[in-house]
C-alpha positions in Angstrom: 52.5 118.7 15.4 50.7 119.0 18.7 47.7 120.3 16.9 47.7 117.3 14.6 47.8 114.8 17.5 45.0 116.6 19.3 42.9 116.4 16.1 43.5 112.6 15.7 43.3 111.6 19.4 39.4 111.4 19.6 39.3 108.9 16.6 42.1 106.7 18.1 40.4 106.6 21.5 37.0 105.6 19.9 38.6 102.9 17.9 40.4 101.4 21.0 37.1 101.4 22.9 35.3 99.6 20.1 38.0 96.9 19.7 38.1 96.5 23.5 34.4 96.0 23.6 34.4 93.3 21.0 37.2 91.3 22.6 35.4 91.3 25.9 32.1 90.2 24.4 30.8 86.7 25.3 29.2 85.3 22.1 26.5 82.5 22.7 27.9 79.4 21.2 25.8 76.3 21.6 27.2 73.5 23.7 26.4 70.9 21.2 25.1 70.6 17.6 21.3 70.3 17.3 20.0 66.8 16.9 18.6 65.7 13.6 14.8 65.7 13.5 13.2 62.5 14.7 11.9 60.1 12.1 9.6 58.3 14.5 10.1 54.9 16.1 12.2 52.3 14.3 10.8 48.8 13.8 13.0 46.1 12.2 11.6 44.6 9.0 10.2 41.1 9.3 12.5 38.4 8.0 10.8 36.6 5.0 12.1 33.2 4.1 11.3 30.3 1.9 8.3 30.6 -0.4 7.1 33.8 1.2 10.0 35.5 -0.4 8.9 34.2 -3.8 11.7 31.6 -4.0 10.9 28.4 -5.9 10.6 25.2 -3.8 13.0 22.4 -4.8 12.6 18.7 -3.9 15.9 17.0 -3.1 15.4 13.9 -5.1 16.9 10.5 -4.4 18.1 10.0 -8.0 19.8 6.7 -7.3 16.6 5.1 -6.1 14.6 6.7 -8.9 17.1 5.3 -11.5 16.9 1.9 -9.8 13.1 1.8 -10.0 13.1 2.9 -13.6 15.4 0.1 -14.6 13.3 -2.4 -12.7 10.2 -1.2 -14.4 11.8 -1.4 -17.8 12.8 -5.0 -17.0 9.2 -5.9 -16.3 8.1 -4.1 -19.5 10.6 -6.2 -21.6 9.2 -9.3 -20.1 5.6 -8.2 -20.9 4.6 -8.4 -17.2 0.9 -8.5 -16.4 1.6 -6.5 -13.2 2.1 -3.1 -14.7 -1.6 -2.4 -15.0 -1.6 -3.0 -18.8 0.1 0.3 -19.4 2.1 1.1 -22.5 5.8 1.0 -22.2 7.1 4.1 -20.4 3.6 5.1 -19.2 3.9 3.4 -15.8 7.2 5.2 -14.9 6.0 8.4 -16.4 3.0 8.5 -14.0 5.2 7.5 -11.0 7.7 10.3 -11.8 5.0 12.9 -12.3 3.6 12.1 -8.8 7.0 12.2 -7.2 8.2 15.4 -8.8 5.0 17.3 -7.9 5.1 16.7 -4.2 4.5 19.7 -2.0 7.2 18.9 0.6 10.3 16.8 1.1 8.5 14.7 3.6 5.7 13.9 1.1 8.3 13.1 -1.5 10.0 10.5 0.6 6.7 9.0 1.8 5.6 8.5 -1.8 9.0 7.3 -3.0 9.0 4.6 -0.3 5.4 3.6 -1.2 6.2 3.3 -4.9 9.3 1.2 -4.1 7.3 -1.2 -1.9 4.5 -1.4 -4.5 7.1 -2.2 -7.2 8.6 -4.9 -5.0 5.2 -6.5 -4.7 4.7 -6.4 -8.5 8.2 -7.8 -9.1 7.6 -10.8 -6.8 4.2 -11.5 -8.2 5.7 -11.5 -11.7 8.3 -14.0 -10.6 5.7 -16.1 -8.9 3.5 -16.1 -12.0 6.5 -17.2 -14.1 7.1 -20.2 -11.8 3.4 -20.9 -11.7 3.0 -21.0 -15.5 6.2 -23.2 -15.8 4.9 -25.7 -13.3 1.5 -25.9 -15.0 3.1 -26.3 -18.4 5.0 -29.3 -17.1 2.1 -30.8 -15.2 -1.1 -30.1 -17.1 -3.1 -32.5 -15.0 -2.7 -30.0 -12.1 -5.1 -27.6 -13.8 -8.0 -29.9 -13.1 -11.2 -28.0 -13.9 -9.6 -24.6 -13.6 -10.8 -22.7 -16.6 -8.6 -19.6 -16.3 -5.4 -20.2 -14.2 -4.2 -16.7 -14.8 -7.3 -15.2 -13.4 -7.2 -17.6 -10.5 -3.6 -16.5 -9.8 -4.7 -12.8 -9.7 -7.7 -13.5 -7.5 -5.6 -15.5 -5.1 -3.2 -12.6 -4.3 -5.9 -10.0 -4.4 -7.8 -12.0 -1.8 -4.7 -12.1 0.5 -4.3 -8.3 0.2 -8.0 -7.9 1.1 -7.4 -9.9 4.3 -4.5 -7.6 5.2 -6.4 -4.5 4.5 -9.2 -5.6 6.9 -6.8 -5.8 9.9 -7.2 -2.5 11.8 -4.0 -3.0 13.8 -1.7 -2.6 10.8 -1.0 0.6 9.0 -0.4 0.8 5.2 3.3 0.4 5.5 3.1 -2.7 7.6 0.4 -4.2 5.3 2.7 -3.7 2.3 5.6 -5.3 4.1 3.5 -8.3 5.1 2.3 -8.7 1.5 5.9 -8.6 0.3 6.8 -11.3 2.8 3.8 -13.4 1.8 4.5 -13.2 -2.0 8.2 -13.9 -1.4 7.2 -17.0 0.7 5.0 -18.3 -2.1 7.7 -17.7 -4.7 10.3 -19.6 -2.7 8.0 -22.5 -2.1 7.1 -22.8 -5.8 10.8 -22.6 -6.7 11.7 -25.3 -4.1 8.8 -27.7 -4.3 7.4 -27.2 -7.8 4.2 -29.1 -8.5 4.2 -30.4 -4.9 3.8 -26.9 -3.5 0.4 -26.6 -1.6 0.1 -23.1 -3.1 -0.6 -24.6 -6.5 -3.9 -26.1 -5.4 -4.7 -23.0 -3.3 -4.3 -20.7 -6.3 -6.4 -22.9 -8.5 -9.0 -23.3 -5.8 -8.6 -27.1 -5.7 -7.7 -27.6 -2.1 
């Protein structure tokens, strides 16, 4: 038995030394995980908005005013008004609508919408004036005097007034339109109130 222990002892001693050495070792463990490789500096992408992003541009239309203008134009068409530039029915509004719906900005849309509305107001008032003018002449044929073409005289009268407004450098287009609206309205009211005694009758016919 002693002989067996003596034979095994060297192997046991060697194994103990090996295990002891491993337990006392100090393995090199990194303090922290390695950082991921750098991908270079980071720049935020630019924000692209509006048409740069390829989005369509939409005009916010004033549909109520457009509908009102359309109905007013149709009324003039039904009465065969001379003040729609001799255009076929539907053509006048079609051109106005095309202009409005092809504006490049909301500001431009409103500018043109206001212009077209003022222009239509002028045409409406001239139409009403012309109706009164014709009615007065039909009842008082002697007023025509030597006037060969009262219709042409009527057109020339108001065209001349607009030319006077356009020559005033102190007024912009909007103010000129407003003053023309006021003048035509004044003539209309005077014709309606005074009839053949209105001084505008002779002025239109070039008789006074």
